[in-house]
N, C-alpha and C positions, 0 to 999 in steps of 0.2 A: 503493500498500502504506500502510493507519494503522493504525499501533500503538493499540492499547485499552490499554497501561504499557511504563515502559522497567523495567527492574529494571536498578541501577548496585552495581557490586559487581568483587572481582578475577577476575582468569582463572580460577579453582577454579571455580567457581559455573558459570559458563558450558557447559553440555552439547550439543553440537553433536550427537545423536546425540534430544533432543527437538522440535528447530528442526527446518520443514520448508518447502524456494523460503527460503534466505536471500535477504535484497539487502544490502548493502553499501552507504549514505550515509554521504562523507565530507562534511563542510561548514566554513566559517568562518566565521563571527561578528562582531560589533565589537566582543566582548570581547580574540578570537584564535580559537586551533583548540580547540577538544574534546578530551580528556584519546586517542581516538579518534577510528575508523569505529563510527560505531551499526551495530551488526548488526541485520535486523530479520526474521521469520521464524516464522511460524504453526505458535504452541506449542499443544498439543492444546486448536484449533481457535480459537485467540482468538491476531489476530496481535501480538506481545511483541516490545519493541524491547531490546536488549541492551549496557551501554556499560561499557565498564571503564575503573573511575577510576582505577587506578593505572599506565595505559596498556597495548599486551598484551601483553609482557613486563616489565609493573609496573617500570617507570622515571622513574616521579614521586612524591616521597616527599611524603605530606600534607597540611605548608605547601606546595607549589608546583601543586595541584591547582589547576587551573582549573576550581571552579566554578562560573565564571557565564557560559563559557561551555559548559556541560555541560550548564547550566539551560536554555540560551538556545536552545541546537541541539534540546533535547526539547519542547519550548515550540513553539517554529519549526515540531518535525513531526508540530504539535496532536493530543500526547500529552497528559493531563491524569492520572497518575496515576504517583507512582516510588515503589520500591522499593528502599531502600539497605540495601544487607548490608553489614556489618561486623566484624572485630573489636574483641574490650573485653574492656580485665582488670576481674574485678573488687576490689568495695572491702566485699564484709559476705562472713563465711562461707557464710553460707543460698545466695547469689550462688553458684555455683561451674561451674567450665572444665567446659565439654561441655552447660551448658545455654543455650537461649537468652531472651536479654531481651525485652520490646518494651517500648522508652524512652517513657515519656507527658510524660513531660519533662530538660529540658536548662538548663545552667548554660554560658556560653561561659566559657573563659578561654586564648584562643586573642586575639594581640596582634599581627597586621600581616597579614591579610586584607582578601580586599575581601566586605565583607561585603551590600552592598546593589548594583540598575539604576541607579539615584535620587541620582545624585552630580550630577547638572547639571541644569538645564532646570523641575525642580518637585522640592519637597520632600513624599516619602508614606512614614507611621508609617506598618509593619503589626505590626495583632496578636495573641503569640505565646505569650497567658495559652496555650493550648494547641496546640501545636507539629506535633499530628501526627493526622491523620487519623483520624476516634472510628471514619466503618465502618470502612475497611481496621482496622486496632486489634483491633478484635473478629472482627472474620470470619478473619480470623489465630489468636487467642486461639483461638474455640473448632476450632480445626480442627487446628489443632497438638493440644488435647483428645482427641479426637478419635484421632489418629494413636500417643497413647500416649508424644509428643514433648515431655521436659521441657522447662515452657514462665515464667516468669517472666510475667503480666497488665499490671505498669508497674513501674517503674524512674526513675531522675533519672542523665542521660550527663551528664558532667560533659568538656566538650571540653580539652586540651591543644593545645597551637602545635605538641610536638614539632618535629624527627623523634627526637627522648630520648630513655627514660620520664623518670618522675618520681625526684625523691628518695628518701630514706625520708619527711624531713621533710614534704616536696609531699606521698606518700602519707597518710601516717599527717592529716594535715589532710584532704585532700580525704576522709576517711570521715564526715568531718560535717557533709557537705552533700549525696556523690551514693552511688550504690547499684556505678554503672562509669562505667569512666571508657577514652577513645584521643581519638582523634584527627582524626578523616574528618565528623564529624555537620554540624559548622559550619565555613565557612555555608549548603554545599549547603540544607541543609533551609531558615532563612531564605529562601532565594533561591526557592527554590521554593514557597511560602509567600507571594512577590514577584507570582509568577505565574499565582497562582490552582493550582498542581498540587498536589493529596491525593500526601502527601507519610506513609509508613512508614518505620522504623527500626528492620530484620531485626540485633543483635545476637548473633553470638557470641559466647560468655562462655571465651578461651584460656588465664585466668592468675590471679595475682592481687597483680600488681602489686607490689606494693615492703613492703606494710605486716607481709604477713605474715615478714619474714626476708628470704627470701630472695630472687635477686635479677630481674628481667626474664630470658626468652631467647629470643631469635628464634626458637630452633628449636623449643623446645616449643612457642612457638605454634605456626608453621608447623604442628608435630604435632596440634594440637590439635586448630587450625580442618582442616584433612582431615578427620578426623573425623569432625567436627560435619556438614560436607558434606550428606554422607546427606542425616541431617534435614531442612539445610535447603533439601535439591533435592525430596526425599519434600512437605515440605510444601510449594514452589512449584505440587507436582505437582497436590495434592489442590485448595490456595487457588483460585489463578488461574480455573482455568475456572468458579467460582462468583461469579467478582467481579461485581457485575447492569455493565453497560452508564453504566444514567443516576445522576447523583451525586447526592445526598440531603443531601451534608455537609453545612457549612458553609468547605470550603476554597476552594469555586466564589466565594464572593465575601470574602473576603478585603482587596480596596481598595473594598472602602463604607463610607466616612467615611474612609478611610485619607490621602487627597489634606490635602495645608494649602491 
């Protein structure tokens, strides 16, 4: 069974009624174990894998997610596309809780994560000038508009270390550089690029961080995310069957001219 893509997200995204003939794959990697077993099943005519980023019971905090093991396992299964679903805070009035944003850029404000597969043996410098797959971004945006889902076509994702939320001063500073803020994009997106995997981020806006003075509340974030999951699921159902089997984007040649 070979999946055409992997969805990385929380348990709320997974819907067993959409998957048929589910197979559970437990793997080990040179970088340790993935966050959870990988589930592969038939999703509306396509073989699709699912990986719970924070574990099946959401026990792994953002700064301890073993992204190298997660992405290595996905690549080992021959999967070439990843859809990363995440919750983010908004740094702009016009980016409202309940909406979806497709980032086209990111800023890395993390401090102590494992950022590369190439720590020894050889040096590789992949380009992240355009970090996200242009084909997947365009396709998902067009389908979201057809479904009348409130979505933003682009924006910058500022990734912080976590697991704490921002101070008021940090939040005000971050507003100068980005539209949304979260804790899980890095190093997931750059590791995908090193493996020449197409990567798309579906960012669910759940709050206004703390720049609007009201502190971030985990309970409210979870409630907003739960309300927004229906739109995420509708978008996945509509768009995944339309994804072309053939890759024509530059993601598949990310290592070309990258090795020293």
